[in-house]
N, C-alpha and C positions, 0 to 999 in steps of 0.2 A: 504493500500500500504506500509506503514511503517513497518508492521509486518514482512516483509521479511528481515529486518535489525535487528541485535542484539540490545537489549534494554540496551545499554551501551554508555558511552561517545564516544568511538571509532565508534560505529554503528551510532550514531546521527551525528557525524562529517562526516562520509562517505555519509550519506543521504544529508546533507547540501552541501557537495562538488558536488555531482551529480546533485542536484537541481540547483545549480549555473551554472554548465556546460550546462544544458539543457536550461537555460535562457540567454545564451550569446547573445549579441546584433546583431552579424552578421548572426544569424540563421533566416530563414524565414519559412521553413517547419519543419525542425528537431528541434522542440521546445518542451517546456513542454506540449503543446497541443497534439503534436504527441505522446509523451511518455504516456500521460494519455489515449489517444485513444488506443494505443497498450496494455496497462495494462487492459483497459476495455474489449478489444477483447479477451485477454487471459482469463478473467473471464468467458466469454461466452463459450470458447472452451477448457478450461483446463481439462475437463473430459478425453480428449485424451492423456494428458501428463503423463509420468511416474513420473516425478519429477517437479510438478508445481512451487515449490519454486525456483529451478534452472532456470526455464523458466522465471519467474518474475524477478529474479535478472539479467538475461541476457537481458531482456527488458530495465531495468534501465541502463545497460552498453552499449547497442548495438550501440548507436550513441553518447556516452558520449564524445568522441573526434570527433569533426566534423569540418573539414576544406574544405569540398567539394572535397576530393581526394578519390574516390571510391577504395576500397581495402586497402588502407593505413589507412584510418580512422577506418575501422573495426579492422584491426590488432592492431592499437594503442589502441583502445577501449578494445580489448581483453587483451592486456598487462596490461592495467590499472585495469581491472577486476581481473585478476589473482593476481597481486601484492596486491591490496587492500583487497581482500577476504582471501588471505593467511595470511596477517597481522592480520585479524580478526579471524584466525584459523577456517575458515569455510571449511568443507570438499568438498563443491560443487565448489570450486574455479576453478579447471581445467575444469570441465564440463561447467561452465558458460562461461569461456574464449572460449572453443570450440564452444558453441552455438553462441556467438557473432561473431566469424569468419564465421560461416555459413551464416550470414546475408549479407556478401559481395556478394554472388552469389545466395543465396536462393536455393542452390543445396545440397541435402542430400539423404541418403539411404532411401528407402521406409519404413523401419521399425524404422527409427529414429523419434519417435513420439514427443520427446521434440523439436527437430528442426522443425518439421512440425507445431507444435502449435506456436512457436515463429515466424516463417516465415509467417504463415497464419495471425497472429495478426498484423505483420508489414505491410502486404499487404492488410489488411482489408479495408483501405481507397479506394482501387481500386473499391470495390463493393458497395460504398455508392451512395446516390442519385447524380444526375448530378451536382447540384450546389456545393455540398461538394467536389465532384471530381474535378470540375473546379477550386475551390479555392486551392486545393492541387496542381494541375498542375501549376497554376500561382505562387504559393509559391516556387515550384521547380525551375521554370524559374528564379525567383528572386535570388535563391541561386547560380545559374549559370549565373548571369547577366554579368560576366566578359567574357563569351563565346559569340562571335558574333552570331547574329540571324541565318544566314544560317547554320553555323556549329552546333549550338544547335539543330535546327530542324532535321538535318540529324542524329545526335547522339541520340536524343530523340526518333525519329521514329524507329531507330534500336532497342533500349531498349524495346519499346512498342511491336514491332513485335516479339521479342524474348519471351516476356511474353505471348503473344497470341499464339505462336507456341507450348508452353508446357502446362503442367497442372499448373493452377494458385495456387491451394490450395491442401494441403496434407491431410487435415482431412475432413471427411464426413460432419461435421457440418458447416465448413467454405464453402465447396462447395455448400451446400444447402442454406446458407445465402447470399453468396456474388458472386458466380461464374457468374451467368447470367448477373447481372448488371455490374460486372467488365469487362466482354468481350464487352458489349455495350459501356461502357465508354472508354475503350482502343481503340476500333475501331473508335469511334467518334473523339477522340483526334488525331489519326493517320490521319484521313481524313482532320482535321482542319490544321494540320501542313504540309501536303504534297500537298494540293490542291493549 
Protein backbone atom coordinates (compact mmCIF):
# COMPACT_ATOMS: atom_id res chain seq x y z
CA UNK A 1 0.00 0.00 0.00
CA UNK A 2 2.81 2.39 0.78
CA UNK A 3 4.37 1.82 -2.65
CA UNK A 4 1.85 4.33 -4.02
CA UNK A 5 3.64 7.15 -2.19
CA UNK A 6 7.09 8.47 -3.09
CA UNK A 7 9.90 7.00 -1.02
CA UNK A 8 10.93 10.36 0.36
CA UNK A 9 10.52 12.32 3.56
CA UNK A 10 7.60 14.21 1.99
CA UNK A 11 5.99 10.98 0.78
CA UNK A 12 6.32 9.37 4.20
CA UNK A 13 4.93 12.53 5.84
CA UNK A 14 1.88 12.42 3.56
CA UNK A 15 1.31 8.75 4.32
CA UNK A 16 1.52 9.53 8.05
CA UNK A 17 -0.92 12.44 7.67
CA UNK A 18 -3.46 10.33 5.80
CA UNK A 19 -3.11 7.45 8.25
CA UNK A 20 -3.81 9.86 11.11
CA UNK A 21 -6.85 11.29 9.34
CA UNK A 22 -8.35 7.82 8.80
CA UNK A 23 -7.81 7.06 12.51
CA UNK A 24 -9.66 10.14 13.82
CA UNK A 25 -11.73 9.23 16.89
CA UNK A 26 -15.08 10.59 15.60
CA UNK A 27 -15.15 8.06 12.74
CA UNK A 28 -17.16 4.86 13.08
CA UNK A 29 -17.28 3.45 9.54
CA UNK A 30 -15.00 5.70 7.50
CA UNK A 31 -11.97 4.37 9.37
CA UNK A 32 -8.68 2.69 8.58
CA UNK A 33 -10.63 -0.57 8.36
CA UNK A 34 -12.75 0.87 5.53
CA UNK A 35 -9.67 2.25 3.78
CA UNK A 36 -7.95 -1.14 3.96
CA UNK A 37 -11.09 -2.87 2.64
CA UNK A 38 -11.27 -0.45 -0.30
CA UNK A 39 -7.59 -0.99 -1.10
CA UNK A 40 -8.05 -4.77 -0.88
CA UNK A 41 -11.06 -4.58 -3.21
CA UNK A 42 -9.01 -2.51 -5.66
CA UNK A 43 -6.40 -5.27 -5.64
CA UNK A 44 -9.12 -7.69 -6.76
CA UNK A 45 -10.56 -5.55 -9.57
CA UNK A 46 -7.66 -3.30 -10.63
CA UNK A 47 -7.28 -5.25 -13.87
CA UNK A 48 -10.10 -2.99 -15.14
CA UNK A 49 -8.29 0.27 -14.26
CA UNK A 50 -6.37 2.34 -16.77
CA UNK A 51 -4.22 3.88 -14.00
CA UNK A 52 -4.24 1.64 -10.90
CA UNK A 53 -1.89 3.97 -9.02
CA UNK A 54 -4.25 6.94 -9.46
CA UNK A 55 -7.14 4.76 -8.28
CA UNK A 56 -5.19 3.61 -5.20
CA UNK A 57 -4.15 7.17 -4.34
CA UNK A 58 -7.77 8.27 -4.76
CA UNK A 59 -8.78 5.55 -2.31
CA UNK A 60 -6.35 6.97 0.25
CA UNK A 61 -7.84 10.44 -0.21
CA UNK A 62 -11.53 9.65 -0.87
CA UNK A 63 -12.66 10.19 2.74
CA UNK A 64 -9.48 11.77 4.11
CA UNK A 65 -11.62 14.69 5.23
CA UNK A 66 -14.66 13.27 6.97
CA UNK A 67 -17.14 15.33 8.98
CA UNK A 68 -20.33 13.56 7.88
CA UNK A 69 -21.23 16.20 5.29
CA UNK A 70 -21.88 14.39 2.01
CA UNK A 71 -20.51 16.24 -0.99
CA UNK A 72 -18.59 18.72 1.13
CA UNK A 73 -16.34 16.03 2.58
CA UNK A 74 -15.49 14.66 -0.86
CA UNK A 75 -14.78 18.12 -2.24
CA UNK A 76 -12.51 18.98 0.68
CA UNK A 77 -10.81 15.57 0.32
CA UNK A 78 -10.25 16.26 -3.38
CA UNK A 79 -8.77 19.67 -2.60
CA UNK A 80 -6.45 18.02 -0.08
CA UNK A 81 -5.41 15.40 -2.65
CA UNK A 82 -4.71 17.98 -5.31
CA UNK A 83 -2.63 20.25 -3.07
CA UNK A 84 -0.63 17.44 -1.43
CA UNK A 85 0.08 15.55 -4.66
CA UNK A 86 1.02 18.70 -6.58
CA UNK A 87 3.43 19.51 -3.75
CA UNK A 88 4.98 16.06 -4.30
CA UNK A 89 5.18 16.83 -8.04
CA UNK A 90 3.01 13.82 -8.91
CA UNK A 91 1.44 14.14 -12.38
CA UNK A 92 -1.66 12.19 -11.26
CA UNK A 93 -2.73 14.97 -8.85
CA UNK A 94 -5.63 16.31 -10.92
CA UNK A 95 -6.86 12.83 -11.85
CA UNK A 96 -6.81 11.72 -8.21
CA UNK A 97 -8.77 14.82 -7.18
CA UNK A 98 -11.32 14.13 -9.95
CA UNK A 99 -11.74 10.53 -8.84
CA UNK A 100 -12.23 11.58 -5.23
CA UNK A 101 -15.02 13.93 -6.30
CA UNK A 102 -16.73 11.09 -8.20
CA UNK A 103 -17.18 9.23 -4.88
CA UNK A 104 -19.64 11.90 -3.74
CA UNK A 105 -22.29 10.49 -6.10
CA UNK A 106 -20.70 7.35 -7.57
CA UNK A 107 -21.90 8.67 -10.94
CA UNK A 108 -19.48 8.50 -13.88
CA UNK A 109 -19.38 7.91 -17.62
CA UNK A 110 -19.54 4.29 -18.74
CA UNK A 111 -16.01 4.38 -20.17
CA UNK A 112 -14.50 5.95 -17.03
CA UNK A 113 -12.82 2.74 -15.90
CA UNK A 114 -10.76 4.27 -13.11
CA UNK A 115 -13.88 5.77 -11.55
CA UNK A 116 -15.66 2.44 -11.93
CA UNK A 117 -12.88 0.60 -10.09
CA UNK A 118 -12.74 3.16 -7.28
CA UNK A 119 -16.52 3.28 -6.82
CA UNK A 120 -16.86 -0.50 -7.02
CA UNK A 121 -14.18 -0.89 -4.35
CA UNK A 122 -15.84 1.76 -2.17
CA UNK A 123 -19.17 -0.08 -2.44
CA UNK A 124 -17.73 -3.59 -2.12
CA UNK A 125 -18.99 -3.69 1.48
CA UNK A 126 -22.56 -3.80 0.16
CA UNK A 127 -21.90 -7.24 -1.30
CA UNK A 128 -20.35 -8.84 1.76
CA UNK A 129 -21.93 -11.46 4.00
CA UNK A 130 -24.94 -10.29 6.05
CA UNK A 131 -23.01 -9.96 9.32
CA UNK A 132 -20.35 -7.75 7.72
CA UNK A 133 -23.05 -5.71 6.00
CA UNK A 134 -24.97 -5.28 9.26
CA UNK A 135 -21.81 -4.09 11.04
CA UNK A 136 -21.31 -1.55 8.22
CA UNK A 137 -24.91 -0.33 8.49
CA UNK A 138 -24.61 0.01 12.29
CA UNK A 139 -21.37 1.98 11.94
CA UNK A 140 -23.00 4.32 9.40
CA UNK A 141 -25.84 4.90 11.87
CA UNK A 142 -23.26 5.78 14.54
CA UNK A 143 -21.64 8.32 12.24
CA UNK A 144 -25.05 9.96 11.85
CA UNK A 145 -26.04 9.58 15.50
CA UNK A 146 -26.79 13.32 15.60
CA UNK A 147 -29.72 12.73 13.20
CA UNK A 148 -32.99 11.74 14.92
CA UNK A 149 -34.05 8.16 14.21
CA UNK A 150 -37.17 8.92 12.11
CA UNK A 151 -35.23 11.32 9.87
CA UNK A 152 -32.32 8.94 9.55
CA UNK A 153 -34.59 6.06 8.51
CA UNK A 154 -36.25 8.17 5.81
CA UNK A 155 -32.93 9.44 4.47
CA UNK A 156 -31.22 6.07 4.65
CA UNK A 157 -34.11 4.31 2.89
CA UNK A 158 -33.94 6.90 0.09
CA UNK A 159 -30.20 6.31 -0.34
CA UNK A 160 -30.65 2.53 -0.36
CA UNK A 161 -33.52 2.70 -2.87
CA UNK A 162 -31.44 4.93 -5.14
CA UNK A 163 -28.65 2.36 -5.02
CA UNK A 164 -31.05 -0.48 -5.81
CA UNK A 165 -32.63 1.43 -8.70
CA UNK A 166 -29.38 1.75 -10.61
CA UNK A 167 -26.45 -0.42 -11.49
CA UNK A 168 -24.43 -1.05 -8.34
CA UNK A 169 -21.11 -1.92 -9.93
CA UNK A 170 -19.38 -0.74 -13.08
CA UNK A 171 -16.91 -3.56 -13.61
CA UNK A 172 -17.75 -7.08 -14.62
CA UNK A 173 -15.61 -8.55 -11.85
CA UNK A 174 -17.38 -6.53 -9.16
CA UNK A 175 -20.78 -7.49 -10.55
CA UNK A 176 -19.81 -11.15 -10.51
CA UNK A 177 -18.40 -10.98 -6.99
CA UNK A 178 -20.77 -8.66 -5.12
CA UNK A 179 -23.94 -7.67 -7.03
CA UNK A 180 -26.30 -10.46 -5.97
CA UNK A 181 -25.44 -10.30 -2.28
CA UNK A 182 -25.46 -6.49 -2.34
CA UNK A 183 -29.00 -6.38 -3.67
CA UNK A 184 -30.12 -8.85 -1.00
CA UNK A 185 -28.43 -6.84 1.75
CA UNK A 186 -29.86 -3.52 0.57
CA UNK A 187 -33.39 -4.90 0.26
CA UNK A 188 -33.13 -6.48 3.70
CA UNK A 189 -31.98 -3.22 5.29
CA UNK A 190 -34.80 -1.30 3.60
CA UNK A 191 -37.32 -3.74 5.00
CA UNK A 192 -35.77 -3.41 8.46
CA UNK A 193 -35.93 0.38 8.58
CA UNK A 194 -39.31 0.86 6.89
CA UNK A 195 -41.39 -1.86 8.59
